[in-house]
C-alpha angles and dihedrals in degrees: 000000000000121000116256123245089262088061094242119135120242108259136186094204097097119074092224095054111103135145145209105222122204111198094198093052088052091049093051095040092051093045094245106329115143117259091215097092089052091050091049092051100042105026092116092065098038110102099175134022124207118205121196128148119237143141126262089256090058104259113145118228138178113277112281095025102079138062101260106117094229096154092048092048091052091046090052091050090051094046093049093040093233110170101196116131114262112200121197111219127206119235 
């Protein structure tokens, strides 16, 4: 995760730290890297997951036509039995 403007690292050690994670923003912000490693590392503090399909350069597309690994994210959630809400977003 990026450092905040106060230059503190994101941490999961406080009970009130939680996050809404947008897989497509991660994809675009990282220039095409998969959001799955971030999910695996921080899933315990993610309270809501946004799923939208887009390209690495940030262009939004209909689901199934972009580079966001939506299917793989959902498969990982099922495999790990994570129960956080995953909300599909329209383009």
